[in-house]
C-alpha positions as CSV (number, residue, x, y, z in Angstrom):
1,M,-15.3,-9.8,-2.8
2,T,-15.1,-7.4,0.1
3,T,-11.6,-6.0,1.0
4,R,-11.0,-6.0,4.8
5,R,-8.3,-4.6,6.9
6,G,-5.6,-7.2,7.5
7,D,-6.3,-9.2,4.3
8,V,-3.1,-10.9,3.2
9,F,-2.8,-11.3,-0.6
10,F,-0.4,-12.5,-3.4
11,V,0.7,-10.0,-6.1
12,P,2.1,-11.8,-9.2
13,V,5.6,-10.7,-9.9
14,V,7.3,-13.2,-12.3
15,D,6.3,-16.8,-13.4
16,G,5.9,-18.9,-10.4
17,L,6.7,-16.2,-7.8
18,V,4.6,-13.7,-6.0
19,A,5.1,-10.9,-3.5
20,V,3.1,-10.9,-0.3
21,G,1.0,-7.8,0.6
22,R,-1.4,-6.9,3.5
23,V,-4.3,-4.4,3.5
24,V,-3.5,-1.9,6.3
25,E,-6.7,0.1,5.7
26,S,-9.5,0.0,3.4
27,V,-11.8,3.0,2.5
28,A,-14.3,3.4,-0.3
29,G,-12.5,1.4,-3.0
30,S,-9.0,2.5,-2.0
31,V,-6.6,0.3,0.0
32,L,-3.4,1.2,1.8
33,V,-1.1,-1.8,1.4
34,A,2.1,-2.9,2.9
35,V,4.2,-5.0,0.5
36,H,6.9,-7.4,1.9
37,P,10.2,-7.7,0.0
38,D,10.6,-11.5,-0.4
39,L,9.2,-13.5,-3.4
40,V,7.6,-16.7,-2.5
41,E,5.8,-19.5,-4.3
42,P,2.0,-19.0,-4.5
43,V,1.2,-22.0,-2.2
44,P,-2.5,-22.8,-1.6
45,E,-2.1,-22.8,2.2
46,F,0.1,-19.7,3.0
47,D,1.1,-19.2,6.7
48,V,0.2,-15.5,7.3
49,G,2.0,-15.6,10.6
50,T,5.3,-15.6,8.8
51,L,4.8,-11.9,7.9
52,S,5.7,-11.0,11.6
53,A,9.4,-11.9,10.7
54,V,9.8,-9.5,7.8
55,E,9.2,-5.8,7.7
56,P,7.3,-4.4,4.7
57,V,9.4,-2.5,2.2
58,F,6.7,-0.6,0.5
59,L,3.6,1.2,1.8
60,L,1.3,2.8,-0.7
61,E,-2.4,3.5,-1.5
62,T,-3.9,2.0,-4.6
63,L,-7.3,0.9,-5.9
64,D,-8.9,-2.5,-4.6
65,D,-9.8,-3.6,-8.1
66,E,-7.1,-6.4,-8.3
67,L,-8.3,-7.7,-4.9
68,R,-12.0,-7.5,-5.7
69,R,-11.5,-9.3,-9.0
70,G,-9.2,-12.0,-7.6
71,A,-6.1,-11.0,-9.5
72,W,-4.4,-10.5,-6.2
73,R,-5.5,-13.6,-4.4
74,T,-6.4,-13.2,-0.8
75,V,-4.8,-16.0,1.3
76,G,-5.8,-15.0,4.7
77,N,-6.1,-12.3,7.3
78,W,-3.6,-11.1,9.8
79,R,-3.0,-8.0,11.8
80,P,0.3,-7.4,13.6
81,P,0.5,-6.5,17.2
82,D,1.7,-2.9,16.3
83,E,-0.1,-1.8,13.2
84,I,1.5,0.5,10.7
85,P,0.1,4.0,11.2
86,V,-1.9,5.3,8.4
87,P,0.1,8.2,6.8
88,V,-1.4,11.7,6.9
89,H,-0.9,13.8,3.8
90,K,-1.7,17.4,2.7
91,V,-4.1,18.6,0.2
92,R,-4.7,22.2,-1.0
93,V,-8.3,23.3,-0.7
94,W,-9.7,26.3,-2.6
95,P,-10.9,29.0,-2.7
96,D,-8.6,30.2,0.0
97,G,-5.8,27.8,-0.9
98,G,-4.9,26.6,2.5
99,F,-3.6,23.2,3.2
100,F,-5.7,20.5,5.1
101,E,-5.0,17.0,6.3
102,E,-5.8,14.2,3.9
103,W,-6.0,10.5,4.6
104,I,-6.7,7.3,2.4
105,G,-9.7,7.6,0.2
106,G,-9.5,11.4,0.2
107,V,-10.8,11.9,3.7
108,V,-10.0,15.7,4.5
109,G,-9.4,16.7,8.0
110,R,-8.5,19.9,9.8
111,R,-6.5,22.9,8.4
112,L,-2.8,22.6,8.7
113,T,-0.3,25.1,10.2
114,S,2.3,26.3,7.7
115,E,4.8,24.3,9.6
116,E,2.7,21.1,9.3
117,A,2.0,21.7,5.7
118,D,5.9,22.0,4.9
119,R,6.5,18.8,6.7
120,L,3.8,16.7,4.9
121,T,3.8,15.4,1.3
122,P,0.8,15.6,-1.1
123,H,-1.6,12.7,-1.2
124,R,-0.9,10.2,-4.0
125,S,-2.5,7.0,-5.1
126,Y,-0.8,4.5,-7.4
127,T,-2.1,2.1,-10.0
128,P,-1.9,-1.7,-8.9
129,N,0.6,-2.3,-11.7
130,V,3.2,-0.1,-9.9
131,V,3.2,-2.5,-7.0
132,A,4.5,-5.5,-9.2
133,M,6.8,-3.1,-11.0
134,A,8.4,-2.0,-7.7
135,V,8.9,-5.4,-6.4
136,R,10.4,-6.6,-9.8
137,A,12.8,-3.6,-9.6
138,L,13.7,-4.3,-5.9
139,H,14.9,-7.8,-7.1
140,G,16.7,-6.6,-10.2
141,L,14.1,-7.9,-12.6
142,G,13.2,-4.6,-14.0
143,P,14.4,-0.9,-13.9
144,W,14.3,1.2,-10.8
145,L,12.0,4.2,-11.4
146,P,12.2,7.3,-9.2
147,V,8.5,6.9,-8.2
148,F,9.4,3.6,-6.3
149,D,11.4,5.8,-3.7
150,E,8.1,7.4,-2.8
151,L,6.7,3.9,-2.0
152,R,9.5,2.9,0.4
153,R,8.5,2.6,4.0
């Protein structure tokens, strides 16, 4: 199954409840996902328009494996009027060791000034399992790990 920008999907969290996520961007097997805080029942006909009422709590890059194999079931496609900006990160490029812009999927851009490099964080991608763990922790169903702070929007 092809993953598309705007795909809305369910992330299994606990028996009978799922978190709702949305693909903000998809590039070469990586997806930037926004995950909403509420737990819902995985109904067959989910109203994707309800996402406009709740801001996402997590924004992270992960692999699209769970979406492609159907473990995170796609339930529709929706894009908000004001899309979440794709974050820019920094990556050190050798041999000179300078910092460059980096976006989802490892796309490298221009060289950063030292001020820009100081402001940006290194690029990270997280395993799909971290998404469910973070939502569980948000609802007190598991321990809060320091890495979850990095996912907060």
